[in-house]
LUMNU-636961 format. One record per residue (C-alpha): x, z, y; residue number from 1. Coordinates in steps of 0.001 Angstrom, whole numbers, plus 500000, padded with zeros to 6 digits. Last residue first. Example, Ala and Ser with C-alpha at 12.3 -4.5 7.8 and 13.67 -1.06 7.14 Angstrom:
+--------+--------+--------+-----+
!     xx !     zz !     yy !  nr !
+--------+--------+--------+-----+
! 513670 ! 507140 ! 498940 !   2 !
! 512300 ! 507800 ! 495500 !   1 !
+--------+--------+--------+-----+
This chain:
+--------+--------+--------+-----+
!     xx !     zz !     yy !  nr !
+--------+--------+--------+-----+
! 915649 ! 959498 ! 171597 ! 299 !
! 919295 ! 958845 ! 170290 ! 298 !
! 918249 ! 958829 ! 166300 ! 297 !
! 919007 ! 962708 ! 166265 ! 296 !
! 916291 ! 962950 ! 168821 ! 295 !
! 913632 ! 960860 ! 166523 ! 294 !
! 914842 ! 962999 ! 163416 ! 293 !
! 914279 ! 966335 ! 165346 ! 292 !
! 910604 ! 965001 ! 166743 ! 291 !
! 909937 ! 963818 ! 163092 ! 290 !
! 911262 ! 967304 ! 161510 ! 289 !
! 909136 ! 969119 ! 164070 ! 288 !
! 906049 ! 966532 ! 163607 ! 287 !
! 905935 ! 966949 ! 159930 ! 286 !
! 906087 ! 971212 ! 160049 ! 285 !
! 903276 ! 970977 ! 162359 ! 284 !
! 900761 ! 968715 ! 160631 ! 283 !
! 898058 ! 971325 ! 159569 ! 282 !
! 898840 ! 974282 ! 157540 ! 281 !
! 902943 ! 974118 ! 156211 ! 280 !
! 904411 ! 971198 ! 154267 ! 279 !
! 907723 ! 971189 ! 152760 ! 278 !
! 910260 ! 968233 ! 153284 ! 277 !
! 909051 ! 964882 ! 151615 ! 276 !
! 909871 ! 963368 ! 154973 ! 275 !
! 909664 ! 959115 ! 155281 ! 274 !
! 911869 ! 956480 ! 156266 ! 273 !
! 910936 ! 952549 ! 156459 ! 272 !
! 913389 ! 950327 ! 156632 ! 271 !
! 913177 ! 948179 ! 160010 ! 270 !
! 916543 ! 950281 ! 161659 ! 269 !
! 918206 ! 950419 ! 158327 ! 268 !
! 921286 ! 947907 ! 159197 ! 267 !
! 921367 ! 949368 ! 162832 ! 266 !
! 922417 ! 952694 ! 161564 ! 265 !
! 921711 ! 955403 ! 164445 ! 264 !
! 919045 ! 957156 ! 162386 ! 263 !
! 921081 ! 957275 ! 159313 ! 262 !
! 924070 ! 958825 ! 160854 ! 261 !
! 922219 ! 961098 ! 162862 ! 260 !
! 920334 ! 961944 ! 159334 ! 259 !
! 923735 ! 962889 ! 157693 ! 258 !
! 925121 ! 964706 ! 160808 ! 257 !
! 922096 ! 967296 ! 160749 ! 256 !
! 922652 ! 969334 ! 157646 ! 255 !
! 923179 ! 968469 ! 154039 ! 254 !
! 923309 ! 971857 ! 152960 ! 253 !
! 919641 ! 972798 ! 154099 ! 252 !
! 918239 ! 973251 ! 157497 ! 251 !
! 918892 ! 970123 ! 159240 ! 250 !
! 915833 ! 968306 ! 157756 ! 249 !
! 913364 ! 970554 ! 156314 ! 248 !
! 914999 ! 971514 ! 152528 ! 247 !
! 913897 ! 969743 ! 149154 ! 246 !
! 915148 ! 970957 ! 146252 ! 245 !
! 916242 ! 968445 ! 143102 ! 244 !
! 919332 ! 970447 ! 141231 ! 243 !
! 922051 ! 967996 ! 140108 ! 242 !
! 924613 ! 970451 ! 142314 ! 241 !
! 926761 ! 967745 ! 142907 ! 240 !
! 926691 ! 968973 ! 146580 ! 239 !
! 924716 ! 972134 ! 147166 ! 238 !
! 921298 ! 973013 ! 146840 ! 237 !
! 918773 ! 973385 ! 149513 ! 236 !
! 918702 ! 969806 ! 150179 ! 235 !
! 917404 ! 967822 ! 153650 ! 234 !
! 915203 ! 965385 ! 152927 ! 233 !
! 914417 ! 961826 ! 154164 ! 232 !
! 912712 ! 959673 ! 151515 ! 231 !
! 914025 ! 956237 ! 152257 ! 230 !
! 912708 ! 952810 ! 151624 ! 229 !
! 913048 ! 948850 ! 150718 ! 228 !
! 917058 ! 949162 ! 149553 ! 227 !
! 918028 ! 945864 ! 147489 ! 226 !
! 919421 ! 944010 ! 150490 ! 225 !
! 922328 ! 947250 ! 150506 ! 224 !
! 922871 ! 946104 ! 146863 ! 223 !
! 923760 ! 947945 ! 144113 ! 222 !
! 927361 ! 948658 ! 143244 ! 221 !
! 929106 ! 947314 ! 146238 ! 220 !
! 926596 ! 948060 ! 148652 ! 219 !
! 926003 ! 951335 ! 147643 ! 218 !
! 930146 ! 952244 ! 146866 ! 217 !
! 930163 ! 950849 ! 150897 ! 216 !
! 927065 ! 953310 ! 151889 ! 215 !
! 929147 ! 956190 ! 149950 ! 214 !
! 932142 ! 955518 ! 151552 ! 213 !
! 930677 ! 955344 ! 155241 ! 212 !
! 928823 ! 958448 ! 154844 ! 211 !
! 932060 ! 960107 ! 153432 ! 210 !
! 934066 ! 959104 ! 156359 ! 209 !
! 931307 ! 959687 ! 158917 ! 208 !
! 930776 ! 963177 ! 157670 ! 207 !
! 927588 ! 964507 ! 155737 ! 206 !
! 927447 ! 961684 ! 153822 ! 205 !
! 928396 ! 962840 ! 150232 ! 204 !
! 927004 ! 961367 ! 147238 ! 203 !
! 927199 ! 963966 ! 144328 ! 202 !
! 923571 ! 963868 ! 142561 ! 201 !
! 922526 ! 966903 ! 144589 ! 200 !
! 923525 ! 964574 ! 148166 ! 199 !
! 921750 ! 961443 ! 146220 ! 198 !
! 918647 ! 963283 ! 145367 ! 197 !
! 918099 ! 964913 ! 149113 ! 196 !
! 918261 ! 961801 ! 150593 ! 195 !
! 916329 ! 959788 ! 148929 ! 194 !
! 916984 ! 955770 ! 148325 ! 193 !
! 914314 ! 953929 ! 147681 ! 192 !
! 915691 ! 950560 ! 145553 ! 191 !
! 913880 ! 947388 ! 144381 ! 190 !
! 911451 ! 945471 ! 142498 ! 189 !
! 909212 ! 942838 ! 142402 ! 188 !
! 911788 ! 940284 ! 143316 ! 187 !
! 913836 ! 940184 ! 140967 ! 186 !
! 911667 ! 939033 ! 138148 ! 185 !
! 913133 ! 939674 ! 134378 ! 184 !
! 914144 ! 942769 ! 135898 ! 183 !
! 917358 ! 943910 ! 133637 ! 182 !
! 919575 ! 944106 ! 137175 ! 181 !
! 917661 ! 946109 ! 138648 ! 180 !
! 917781 ! 948604 ! 135695 ! 179 !
! 921377 ! 948128 ! 135594 ! 178 !
! 921614 ! 948734 ! 139558 ! 177 !
! 919763 ! 951963 ! 139138 ! 176 !
! 922132 ! 953292 ! 136442 ! 175 !
! 925487 ! 952260 ! 137952 ! 174 !
! 924030 ! 953919 ! 141463 ! 173 !
! 923950 ! 957160 ! 139427 ! 172 !
! 921277 ! 959573 ! 139563 ! 171 !
! 918686 ! 957276 ! 138105 ! 170 !
! 917951 ! 958609 ! 134553 ! 169 !
! 916531 ! 961968 ! 134500 ! 168 !
! 917887 ! 963990 ! 131540 ! 167 !
! 917664 ! 967744 ! 133161 ! 166 !
! 918449 ! 966878 ! 136625 ! 165 !
! 920346 ! 964121 ! 137504 ! 164 !
! 919442 ! 964305 ! 141637 ! 163 !
! 916897 ! 960692 ! 141596 ! 162 !
! 917579 ! 957831 ! 143268 ! 161 !
! 914226 ! 956023 ! 143378 ! 160 !
! 913939 ! 953084 ! 141515 ! 159 !
! 911164 ! 950793 ! 143584 ! 158 !
! 908061 ! 948240 ! 142130 ! 157 !
! 907434 ! 945868 ! 144330 ! 156 !
! 903681 ! 945008 ! 144530 ! 155 !
! 902843 ! 941612 ! 144431 ! 154 !
! 900317 ! 940982 ! 141632 ! 153 !
! 900016 ! 938144 ! 139847 ! 152 !
! 900707 ! 939070 ! 136021 ! 151 !
! 903711 ! 940681 ! 134245 ! 150 !
! 905900 ! 942751 ! 136639 ! 149 !
! 904354 ! 946389 ! 134330 ! 148 !
! 905637 ! 944619 ! 131092 ! 147 !
! 908818 ! 944120 ! 132614 ! 146 !
! 908773 ! 947716 ! 134109 ! 145 !
! 908343 ! 949090 ! 130467 ! 144 !
! 911195 ! 946857 ! 129339 ! 143 !
! 913389 ! 948065 ! 131869 ! 142 !
! 912036 ! 951736 ! 131351 ! 141 !
! 912957 ! 951453 ! 127759 ! 140 !
! 916528 ! 949698 ! 127983 ! 139 !
! 917354 ! 952865 ! 130159 ! 138 !
! 915920 ! 955210 ! 128543 ! 137 !
! 918218 ! 953827 ! 125313 ! 136 !
! 921140 ! 953800 ! 127543 ! 135 !
! 920662 ! 957226 ! 128904 ! 134 !
! 920273 ! 959137 ! 125604 ! 133 !
! 917540 ! 960111 ! 123601 ! 132 !
! 917925 ! 963833 ! 124939 ! 131 !
! 914171 ! 963243 ! 126729 ! 130 !
! 915072 ! 960736 ! 128245 ! 129 !
! 913693 ! 961224 ! 131596 ! 128 !
! 911742 ! 958549 ! 133687 ! 127 !
! 912657 ! 955925 ! 136559 ! 126 !
! 911327 ! 957749 ! 138736 ! 125 !
! 908745 ! 955204 ! 140730 ! 124 !
! 907959 ! 954193 ! 144216 ! 123 !
! 905662 ! 951808 ! 144958 ! 122 !
! 905766 ! 948988 ! 147330 ! 121 !
! 903409 ! 946586 ! 149366 ! 120 !
! 900340 ! 948578 ! 149741 ! 119 !
! 897276 ! 945916 ! 150285 ! 118 !
! 894743 ! 948798 ! 149363 ! 117 !
! 893396 ! 946471 ! 146221 ! 116 !
! 897124 ! 945450 ! 145499 ! 115 !
! 898038 ! 949826 ! 145588 ! 114 !
! 894995 ! 949906 ! 143365 ! 113 !
! 895893 ! 947828 ! 140179 ! 112 !
! 899498 ! 949093 ! 141176 ! 111 !
! 898332 ! 952960 ! 140090 ! 110 !
! 896493 ! 951385 ! 137236 ! 109 !
! 899069 ! 949816 ! 135653 ! 108 !
! 901375 ! 952575 ! 136113 ! 107 !
! 899077 ! 955164 ! 134569 ! 106 !
! 898673 ! 953081 ! 131545 ! 105 !
! 902415 ! 952955 ! 131012 ! 104 !
! 902621 ! 956587 ! 131220 ! 103 !
! 900064 ! 957011 ! 129219 ! 102 !
! 901485 ! 954667 ! 126481 ! 101 !
! 905070 ! 956048 ! 127009 ! 100 !
! 903305 ! 960065 ! 126721 !  99 !
! 901570 ! 958980 ! 123398 !  98 !
! 904819 ! 957687 ! 121888 !  97 !
! 907051 ! 960436 ! 122965 !  96 !
! 910873 ! 959145 ! 123074 !  95 !
! 909860 ! 959154 ! 127047 !  94 !
! 911556 ! 956600 ! 129357 !  93 !
! 908588 ! 955591 ! 131379 !  92 !
! 907826 ! 959486 ! 131850 !  91 !
! 905038 ! 959330 ! 134221 !  90 !
! 903324 ! 962577 ! 134872 !  89 !
! 904761 ! 962938 ! 138847 !  88 !
! 902395 ! 960189 ! 139306 !  87 !
! 903880 ! 957320 ! 141202 !  86 !
! 904450 ! 957090 ! 145089 !  85 !
! 902910 ! 954848 ! 147112 !  84 !
! 903551 ! 952394 ! 150155 !  83 !
! 901350 ! 952364 ! 153627 !  82 !
! 904160 ! 949590 ! 155840 !  81 !
! 902535 ! 950107 ! 158189 !  80 !
! 901218 ! 952669 ! 160802 !  79 !
! 898851 ! 950367 ! 163208 !  78 !
! 896336 ! 953284 ! 163957 !  77 !
! 893729 ! 950404 ! 164193 !  76 !
! 894357 ! 948573 ! 161598 !  75 !
! 895197 ! 951399 ! 159418 !  74 !
! 891920 ! 952607 ! 160038 !  73 !
! 890093 ! 949558 ! 159430 !  72 !
! 892335 ! 949073 ! 156294 !  71 !
! 891490 ! 952550 ! 154648 !  70 !
! 887728 ! 952058 ! 155524 !  69 !
! 887241 ! 948665 ! 153583 !  68 !
! 889147 ! 950604 ! 150511 !  67 !
! 886832 ! 953467 ! 150831 !  66 !
! 883413 ! 951412 ! 150915 !  65 !
! 885030 ! 949240 ! 148295 !  64 !
! 885320 ! 951937 ! 145692 !  63 !
! 889086 ! 953798 ! 145405 !  62 !
! 890200 ! 954226 ! 141966 !  61 !
! 890601 ! 957957 ! 140472 !  60 !
! 893409 ! 957917 ! 138123 !  59 !
! 892972 ! 959763 ! 135013 !  58 !
! 896926 ! 961224 ! 133559 !  57 !
! 896790 ! 963891 ! 136285 !  56 !
! 899341 ! 965781 ! 138862 !  55 !
! 899466 ! 963065 ! 140840 !  54 !
! 896034 ! 962973 ! 141933 !  53 !
! 895283 ! 959390 ! 142878 !  52 !
! 897443 ! 956404 ! 144764 !  51 !
! 899781 ! 958763 ! 146219 !  50 !
! 900654 ! 958381 ! 149679 !  49 !
! 903754 ! 957604 ! 151853 !  48 !
! 903631 ! 957065 ! 155052 !  47 !
! 904304 ! 954607 ! 158411 !  46 !
! 904137 ! 955178 ! 162055 !  45 !
! 903583 ! 958956 ! 162082 !  44 !
! 902971 ! 960909 ! 164855 !  43 !
! 901656 ! 963810 ! 162681 !  42 !
! 897522 ! 963111 ! 163890 !  41 !
! 898587 ! 959125 ! 162766 !  40 !
! 899278 ! 960048 ! 159230 !  39 !
! 896825 ! 962570 ! 159102 !  38 !
! 894243 ! 959789 ! 159720 !  37 !
! 896054 ! 957295 ! 157490 !  36 !
! 896079 ! 959379 ! 154600 !  35 !
! 892289 ! 960146 ! 155088 !  34 !
! 891949 ! 956773 ! 154155 !  33 !
! 892579 ! 957968 ! 150442 !  32 !
! 889537 ! 959759 ! 150296 !  31 !
! 888906 ! 963433 ! 150778 !  30 !
! 892481 ! 964653 ! 149775 !  29 !
! 894806 ! 961774 ! 150345 !  28 !
! 897972 ! 963510 ! 151568 !  27 !
! 900560 ! 962450 ! 153574 !  26 !
! 904277 ! 961369 ! 152781 !  25 !
! 906156 ! 961463 ! 156083 !  24 !
! 906901 ! 958793 ! 159117 !  23 !
! 909618 ! 957127 ! 160652 !  22 !
! 909888 ! 953133 ! 161074 !  21 !
! 912276 ! 952279 ! 163945 !  20 !
! 914512 ! 955282 ! 164673 !  19 !
! 912970 ! 955315 ! 168190 !  18 !
! 909478 ! 954460 ! 168365 !  17 !
! 907697 ! 950586 ! 168732 !  16 !
! 910375 ! 948780 ! 166259 !  15 !
! 907395 ! 948914 ! 163599 !  14 !
! 907850 ! 947979 ! 160181 !  13 !
! 907751 ! 945480 ! 157426 !  12 !
! 910474 ! 946538 ! 155416 !  11 !
! 913768 ! 945201 ! 153672 !  10 !
! 915112 ! 942027 ! 155576 !   9 !
! 914259 ! 938891 ! 153532 !   8 !
! 916124 ! 938022 ! 149978 !   7 !
! 919230 ! 936637 ! 149042 !   6 !
! 919868 ! 936686 ! 145690 !   5 !
! 922438 ! 939336 ! 143921 !   4 !
! 924873 ! 939510 ! 141455 !   3 !
! 926031 ! 942596 ! 140997 !   2 !
! 927245 ! 944231 ! 137585 !   1 !
+--------+--------+--------+-----+
């Protein structure tokens, strides 16, 4: 299945902080530029955002003033890359014609917003087939993504590895590889590796031997060059549970060693890594998780 073309090194990150580009998902409440300010407050060198309310079909498009403020704050703080995560309502594998149409329309708007803000990637849950079968779901997702890739946009769509909960697609490396192989523009797709999801799907990283085996398989089936982002999350549930429950770094079933291996892996130094761990009031929980990751990186 694997037939890869050469690409530039993944990510566009900074080397100024231990562990390379490291940050967290940040809220856009009050305006997209506020995510930049929150990221700076938490000590991030990269962040992930939603482009609009992630639980509503209708997307609010930032106006020119907000876009200008976003770019100014990004330049001032040096936080880059900033990339997006798609709306949780989107399901490009849905057999329901109305849901599918709404999902496609929402993704088109989100990609347009990413272009306007200068975001290089949008992370996407592949979708859930809702009982119609994985093969049918994969074909429909791939067709939808090929529709989204038409036009002049330079935004890259990153398929997120999923836990395989319910009828979700994307919980095996083979499924992700098939989605990438079906893309008509291979330079506009890639992978986001979620540590919690991969662990829940059955990919172990808790020992050096298991870590090496998982990444050998990833490279064989998908290709390391297809990796453009990490979601760093511990897991509340056990290996192979197929249940998506995020936990703070080192406090779940994955444990610290898995993150130590990632943070010290030179192949991933310039791949942006963001937390999606539980939030609290203020930024103290993000700061704690980021500080631990930097210590694990050898700070």
